[in-house]
N, C-alpha and C positions, 0 to 999 in steps of 0.2 A: 503494499499501501504506500501510496505516496503521502509524505507531508506537507503541510501548508507550503514549506519553502522549496521543494524540489519534487522531480519524479526518482522513482526507482529505476536505476539502470543498472547496467554490468557492474561497474565498481561503485555502488552504492549510488545515494542521492545525488542528484547534479543540481548545482545551485541555480537559482532562478536569476536571470540578469537583473540589476537594478533597473527601475522605471525610468525612463528619461523623461523628463517634460516636454510636451509637446506644444508649441505656441498655438493659441487658439488664433483662427484667422480673424483680422479687425475689417470690421465693414468699412469700405472706404467708398466715400459719396461722389460721384460724378460731380465734376464742377458745375455750378449752374449757368444758364446762359445769362449774359448781361442784360438786364431788365431797364426797358428805357421808362423814364417817369411819364407818367400819364399828364395830357394838358391839364391846367388848372380849370377850366369850364368844360360842362358837358353842354351840348347844344343841341336842342329838339327841335327839328323843322316840322312845322305844319303847312298847310295851304295857304294861308295868310297871314301867318305870323311866326314867330321863331321864340322860343323861350332860353333863357340861358340860367345853368345852374353852376353852383360852387360844387366842383367835384368832389371834394373832401367831404363835407356835409350834406350834400345835395339840396342847399338851400335856394330858393328862386330868388335870382339876383334881378331879373330884368325881362320883360315882353317887347320885342322888337316887332312892331306891325310893319308887315311887307307887302309886296305887290304879290298879285297869283303867281304861286312857285307850285303848281300840281306834281312836278318829279320830284321837290325836295332837293333842289341844285343848291350846292353850299360847298364850302371849302373852309376849313379849320386847321391853323398851323399847326406842324408836330410839335408841340414843346417839348425837345430833349434833355434840356437842362433848365434848372430854376434861373428865371430871368430871361428866358427867351421870350421872343414876342408871342401873344397869345392872338393872333388876327383871325377874324370872321369875315368872306366874302359870302354875299347874298344878291342874287338878281333884285333890282330895284323899280323894274318895268317889267311889266308882263308882254309887252309887245316889241320895245327896242332891248338892245343886248349891253344895258346898263348895268353896273353892280355898284353895292354899296359895300365899302371896306369899314369894319366896328374893330376898334381895339378893346378887347377884352380883359386885358390885363389889370385894366382899372375899373373897379366894380361890375357892372353888368354890360358894360360897352359904350363908347363914345365912337361916333361916326368919324372917321379919320379921311376918306376920301370916296369921290364918287367916281366912277371910271365908266367913260363910253367907250365900250370894248368892241361891238359889233352891231349891226342895222337889225339883225334877226335876233329873236329872243335869245337868251343863252341856253345851252345844252349840257356843258361841263366845265367845271372848274377844278384847278390844283394848283397848292402851294409848292414852293421849294422848301426843301426842308430847313432853311434858315430865316424862312419867311420873307426874303427879299424880293423873290419873283412869283407872279401869278401867271400862272398859263388859263387862257380862256378859249371856249369854242362855241360857235352858236347853232342854232338848229338847222341850219343848210349846211354845214359839216365840211365846206370847202376850205376855209380858214381857220388857222389857230394861231392865236398871240399872245406873246410874253409882254407882261406889263413890270416896269420896276415901282415899288410902292415908296421907298425912300431914297433921296428927298423928292416929295412931290410924285402923284400916279404920273406915270408917263410910257406910252409904246415903245418897247424897244426893239422887237422881233415880231414879224410876221410871216408864217408858213401857209404855203398852200398845200393842202392835204389833196386835192385833186380837183376835177372840174366838174365832176357830177355831183349831185348833193348826198349827204350819207348821214346817217344819225352817228354823233360820236358817242360811245358809251362811257370811257373814261379817259382821263389825262393822268401822266404822272412822271414826274421828275426823277433822275437817277438819285441814288443815295448818297450822302455827304460822302467824299475823299475819293468817288469817280470821276475820272478826268478822261477824256473831256466830258462837261457836263451835258445830259443827254435828256431829252423829252419825248415820253412815248404816248400815243394817240391810238386807240382801238375806234374802228368803224363798223358799220355794219356791213362793210362791202367785206370783210373779213381780213383788211389790213390792218398792220401796225404801223 
């Protein structure tokens, strides 16, 4: 019979080797992706008005009465860092392609500029990541324009998308750090 310390073999009990501690595996957490801070404002666009809320508390800050906007066309700057501009662009006319730019960093938003962007109603708007440029497209979809907001609102580029009308579904600037700076426009003709 074998005792607690060994086995009986040809030459008597064989000593059991001492137990060696085995390191327990530690749980290694995968690095978390960098999170972008959220813009300080939440904007709810309705057909004839826009509500502005403080994102942290969801307190209602202001109601902006707007021109008829059945598609909910708007653009809010991506506030990547605290102190970045928080700008909102909304159509200011249901028949012409003008838009109103609001500065939402101060309270519920003060009107900063009105931009006569197109002759036809607006279909799509988009901000660059730094909030310096605003791209617009009208419902005819033949021209995409880029406006500089500071100092004063002025058109700096005009691009022809095509000669036949098309619905512009969205506009988007390239992310920060991508050179050259790019602007994409997706249309109903299946083109980008």
